N, C-alpha and C positions, 0 to 999 in steps of 0.2 A: 386930643386924639378923637378920630371919628369912629363911631361904632360901625362894625361891618353889618350889612343887611344880610340876614340869613337867606339861603336858597328858597325859592318859591315853595318847594315841597315841605320845607320846615315851617314856613309861615302858615301854611294851610292845613296843618295837622288838625283833624277833627277833635273836638272836645267832648267830654261825656254829655254835655248839655245839648249838643247838636242832635236834633231829632231826625232829620232826613237830609241827605245831600242829594239835590236834584240832579238828574242826568243831563248832560250836554247834548247838543244835536248829534245824532248818530250818523256815521258814515257807512254807506252801503258796502264799500270795499272791506271795511272791518267786519261787517255782518256776514259777508260771504265766507270768511275764514272760520266762522263758528259752526259747530255741529247743531243738529236739530234740537237737542235737549237744552243747550245753552240759549238758543233762539227762543224756545218756549219759555224759559225762565225769564229772559229779558222782556218778553211780551207780557208776562204776568206782572213783573215789576212796573212796567210802563202803565198797564191798565190800573194798577193800584194807585200809582201816582196821579193818573188822570182823575180817578174817583176822589182822591184827596183834594185835588185842585178844584173840582166841581163843588165839593162841600165848602171850600174856602170862598168860592164865588157866591154861593147862597148866603153864607154867614157874613159876607162883606169883607172879604180878604183884601190884601194889598194889591195894588194895580199890577205889580210885577208878576204876581201869581196868575192873574187873569190873562196876561199876555203869554204866559207859559203854556196855557191850555193848547194853543195852536201848535206849538213846537212838539208837545208830547203826542198829540194826535197824528202829526206827520211822522214822528218816530215810530208809532204803532203801525202806520201804513207801510213804512219802509221794512219793518221786521216781517210783516205779513207777506209783503211782496217777495222778499228773499226766500221765505219758507215755501211759497207757491212755486217760485222759479226752481228751487231745489227739487221739489216733488215732481215737477214737470220734466226736469232733466233726467231724474231717475227713471221715470216712466218711458221717456224716449229711449233710454239705454236698454230698458227691459224689452221693448217692442222692436228694437233694431233688428232688421233682417227677417222679421216675421212677414207673412203674406198679408195679413189684415191688421190694421191699426184702428184704435178708437177714433171717432170723427174729430175730436178736439186735438188729437196729436198729428193729424194729417196736414199737409201743406194746404194753405188756403187758396192762393192764386185767384183765378177767376173761373167761373163755371165753364166758359168756353174753352179755356186752356185745359181744365181737368177732363172735359169730355172729348177733346180733340184726339185724333188717331196718334198712336205712337209712331216713331220714325220707321220701325219695322213694318207696322201695319200699312203705312202710307206707301212704302216702297214695294210692297207685294204686287205681283202681276197676275192677271187671270190666265187660265190655260190658253184661251183664244189669243191673247196678246203675246204669250210666250211663243206659240206656234208661228204667229205672224212675224215676230222679230227673228226667229230662226230661219224662216223661208226667205224673207226679204230684209236683209240687213241694211245698214246705211249705204246709200249710193255714193260712189266716188266720182268726182268730176275732174276733168283735166284742166279746165280754165276756172280760176278763182275770180269772182266778181268783185 
C-alpha cells in the first residue's frame, strides 16, 4: 500500500522551531481590499523583515536571503503606493464639488489647455456684434452655387 501524501497545508504547518516565515510577493489587488491600519501593520512587518535581511547580508547570510531583499523592497513600495492612492482618493472625494482644489489634486493637462477659454467664454459675443447680427442677419440667395 502506498501512503497518501497529506494536503499542502498539512505538510507546511509551522513548527515551534520556525523563527520567521517570510512573506511572498504581495499582490496589489489584495492590498487594495485592506484598510489603512492593516496596510500600516503590513508595512511595519516588511520593514522589520528588510532590516533582518540586511543584517543577514552583513553577517554573510545565505544567497537566497540576499536575493529576497529586492522582493521585500518592492513589496514595501507596493504597500506605500496603495496607501498614497487611498489617501489621494479620499482627498479627491473631500474636495469634490468645491470651488478651489489643492494644486496636486487638479487635472494636469497642459498649460495651454488650462489657460484656454471655456466654451461659454469663447461663444460670448460683444454688444457691437450682437447689434450687427440683429440688424443684418444671414442673407438668403435664390441661386445656390
